[in-house]
C-alpha positions in Angstrom: -5.1 0.4 -49.6 -2.0 -1.8 -50.2 0.7 -2.3 -47.6 4.4 -1.7 -48.1 6.4 -4.9 -48.1 3.4 -6.7 -46.9 3.8 -5.0 -43.5 1.2 -3.2 -41.4 1.9 0.5 -41.2 2.8 0.4 -37.5 5.3 -2.4 -38.0 7.3 -0.8 -40.8 11.1 -0.5 -40.3 13.9 1.2 -42.3 14.8 -2.3 -43.6 11.3 -2.8 -45.0 11.5 0.6 -46.8 15.0 -0.2 -48.2 13.9 -3.7 -49.3 10.8 -2.3 -51.1 12.7 0.5 -52.9 15.3 -2.0 -54.0 12.8 -4.3 -55.7 12.9 -4.1 -59.5 9.2 -3.8 -60.0 8.6 -1.3 -57.2 7.9 1.9 -59.1 5.7 4.9 -58.9 2.1 3.7 -59.3 -1.5 4.4 -58.4 -0.5 4.0 -54.7 3.2 5.1 -54.6 4.9 8.4 -55.3 8.6 9.3 -55.0 9.7 12.8 -54.2 13.2 14.2 -53.6 14.0 16.8 -51.0 13.8 19.6 -53.6 10.1 19.1 -54.2 8.0 22.3 -53.9 5.2 22.7 -51.3 2.7 23.2 -54.2 3.6 19.9 -55.8 3.5 18.0 -52.5 0.0 19.3 -51.8 -1.1 18.2 -55.3 -0.1 14.7 -54.5 -1.7 14.7 -51.0 -5.0 16.1 -52.5 -4.9 13.5 -55.2 -4.4 10.5 -52.9 -7.1 11.8 -50.5 -9.6 12.3 -53.3 -9.0 8.8 -54.7 -8.1 5.7 -52.8 -5.2 6.8 -50.6 -1.4 6.1 -51.1 2.1 6.8 -49.9 4.6 9.5 -50.7 8.3 8.5 -50.2 10.0 11.9 -49.4 13.8 11.9 -49.9 13.8 9.4 -52.7 14.3 10.4 -56.3 12.3 9.3 -59.3 15.0 6.8 -60.2 14.6 5.3 -56.6 17.9 6.8 -55.3 17.8 7.3 -51.6 19.1 10.9 -51.2 17.5 11.9 -47.9 15.9 15.1 -46.6 17.3 18.4 -45.3 14.7 20.9 -46.3 11.7 18.8 -45.4 11.2 17.8 -41.7 8.3 16.0 -40.0 7.1 19.3 -38.6 7.1 21.0 -42.0 5.2 18.1 -43.5 2.5 18.3 -40.8 2.3 22.1 -40.9 2.1 22.2 -44.7 -0.6 19.7 -45.0 -2.7 21.3 -42.3 -2.3 24.8 -43.8 -2.6 23.9 -47.5 -5.4 21.3 -47.8 -9.1 21.8 -46.9 -10.5 19.9 -45.2 -7.4 18.5 -43.5 -6.9 14.9 -44.8 -6.2 11.8 -42.6 -2.5 11.1 -42.8 0.5 9.9 -40.9 4.2 10.4 -41.2 7.1 8.0 -40.4 10.7 8.9 -40.2 13.4 6.4 -41.3 17.2 6.6 -41.5 18.8 4.6 -44.3 22.6 4.8 -44.7 22.7 8.1 -42.7 19.9 9.5 -45.0 16.7 10.7 -43.4 13.6 9.9 -45.4 9.9 10.3 -44.6 7.1 8.1 -45.7 3.7 9.8 -45.7 0.6 7.6 -45.6 -2.5 9.4 -46.9 -5.8 7.7 -46.3 -8.8 7.8 -48.7 -10.7 10.8 -47.4 -14.2 10.5 -45.9 -14.9 14.2 -46.6 -14.0 14.9 -50.2 -13.2 17.0 -52.1 -9.8 17.9 -50.6 -8.9 21.2 -52.1 -5.4 22.8 -52.2 -4.7 26.3 -51.2 -4.6 27.2 -54.9 -8.3 26.2 -55.1 -7.7 23.1 -57.2 -8.9 19.5 -56.7 -6.6 16.6 -57.8 -7.1 13.0 -58.4 -4.7 10.0 -58.8 -4.5 8.5 -62.3 -2.0 5.7 -63.0 1.3 6.9 -61.6 0.5 10.7 -61.6 -1.7 13.3 -60.0 -3.8 15.6 -62.1 -6.2 18.5 -61.6 -9.8 17.7 -62.1 -11.3 19.9 -64.8 -14.2 17.8 -66.1 -17.4 19.0 -64.5 -18.9 15.5 -64.3 -15.8 14.2 -62.5 -16.1 17.1 -60.0 -19.7 16.2 -59.4 -18.7 12.7 -58.6 -16.1 13.9 -56.1 -18.6 16.2 -54.4 -21.2 13.4 -54.3 -18.7 10.8 -53.0 -19.2 12.0 -49.4 -23.0 11.9 -49.6 -22.9 8.4 -51.1 -20.5 7.2 -48.3 -22.7 8.7 -45.6 -25.8 7.1 -47.2 -24.1 3.7 -47.2 -23.1 4.0 -43.5 -26.6 5.2 -42.6 -28.2 2.2 -44.4 -25.9 -0.2 -42.5 -26.4 1.2 -39.0 -30.0 2.5 -39.1 -32.7 0.5 -37.4 -36.2 1.6 -38.4 -38.6 2.4 -35.5 -40.9 -0.3 -34.3 -44.7 0.2 -34.4 -45.3 -1.6 -31.1 -43.6 -2.3 -27.8 -41.6 -5.5 -27.5 -40.3 -6.9 -24.2 -37.0 -8.2 -25.7 -35.2 -7.0 -28.8 -31.8 -7.5 -30.1 -30.1 -5.6 -32.9 -26.8 -5.6 -34.7 -24.7 -3.3 -36.7 -23.0 -4.7 -39.8 -19.9 -2.7 -40.7 -18.3 -4.0 -43.9 -15.0 -3.2 -45.5 -13.0 -3.9 -48.6 -9.6 -5.5 -48.2 -7.0 -4.3 -50.7 -3.8 -6.3 -50.8 -0.9 -6.9 -53.1 -0.9 -10.7 -52.4 -4.3 -12.1 -52.1 -3.0 -15.6 -51.5 -1.0 -14.5 -48.5 -4.0 -12.7 -47.1 -6.2 -15.8 -47.5 -3.6 -18.0 -45.9 -3.3 -15.7 -42.9 -7.1 -15.6 -42.6 -7.6 -19.4 -42.6 -4.5 -20.1 -40.4 -5.6 -17.7 -37.7 -6.2 -19.3 -34.3 -9.7 -18.0 -33.7 -10.0 -20.1 -30.5 -7.1 -18.3 -28.9 -8.3 -14.9 -30.1 -11.8 -15.7 -28.8 -10.4 -16.8 -25.4 -8.5 -13.5 -25.2 -11.7 -11.5 -26.1 -13.8 -13.4 -23.6 -11.3 -12.8 -20.8 -11.8 -9.1 -21.2 -15.6 -9.2 -22.0 -17.2 -12.4 -20.7 -20.3 -11.9 -22.8 -18.5 -11.7 -26.1 -18.1 -14.3 -28.8 -16.1 -14.8 -31.9 -16.7 -17.1 -34.8 -15.9 -17.7 -38.5 -18.7 -17.9 -41.0 -17.6 -18.4 -44.5 -15.3 -15.6 -45.5 -16.4 -13.5 -42.5 -15.3 -13.3 -38.9 -18.2 -12.4 -36.6 -17.4 -10.7 -33.2 -20.3 -10.2 -30.8 -19.3 -7.9 -27.8 -22.4 -8.8 -25.9 -25.8 -7.3 -25.2 -27.3 -4.5 -23.2 -30.3 -5.1 -20.9 -32.4 -3.4 -18.2 -34.6 -4.8 -15.5 -37.7 -3.0 -16.3 -39.1 -0.9 -19.1 -37.4 -0.4 -22.4 -34.1 0.7 -23.7 -33.8 4.5 -24.4 -33.8 5.5 -28.0 -30.5 5.4 -29.9 -28.9 3.1 -27.4 -25.7 1.8 -28.9 -24.0 -1.5 -28.4 
C-alpha cells in the first residue's frame, strides 16, 4: 500500500497531512477517500469494507470532497473504533491517527488489505474498491474470487513455509523460511535510492550485537537476514521446531 507524503505510518505528522491535501494532484483515488464529519455510519462502513476486500487504503475523516479541512465534531476516535468493530465481519485490520490542523480535528484511518476476506457490512453486503469509489459486489464470479482469496493466500503461505518430511534420519539439517512481499510505493526511484544507500554494515552490526549468531547481507534486489540456528547435543530436533 502507498504511503502518505512518502512517510511511514508511525512517522506521520499534521504537517504531512496538510502538505498532502494541499497538493494539486492529491485527489480521491484507489487508495484515498475523503469524508466530511456528516458522513453516515453506513457509508463509512462501505468504504472500510471496500478497502479491506481490495488492497487497503486511507480514509481522511473531516475533509470534504473538495479537500477543505473542516474538522470533526460528530466523529471521535472511539466512535470510529466502535463502529468498525460492530459493523464489519470479520473485524478488519486498521489503525486511526488524530491530527489537529488550524484548530480542526481530523482523523486518518488506515485500512490494511484483509487476510480473511470477505469483509461484510452489517447490512450483509460486500464492497470492493474501484478507481476512486467503493461499490457493492453483485457479480457472482467476483464474489467467488473474494471468497477464494483467503484460501489462495493461505496456500501461498503454506507453500513457502512447509518443509516436507524426510524419509531418513540425518544428523545435521538446516532449513529456512522464505517470506516474500510486494512493495507498493508512489516513488519507485526514491525507494530504490533508499535501498541502495542503506548502510547494511551498520545494520548488521546492530543485529549481531543483539543476536551474535545472526547475519545480514544484500543479494541482488534482496536483503537476507539470518537470525541463527537451533541445535541440540544429542538426538534430533522435535517436529515443527521453528527458527
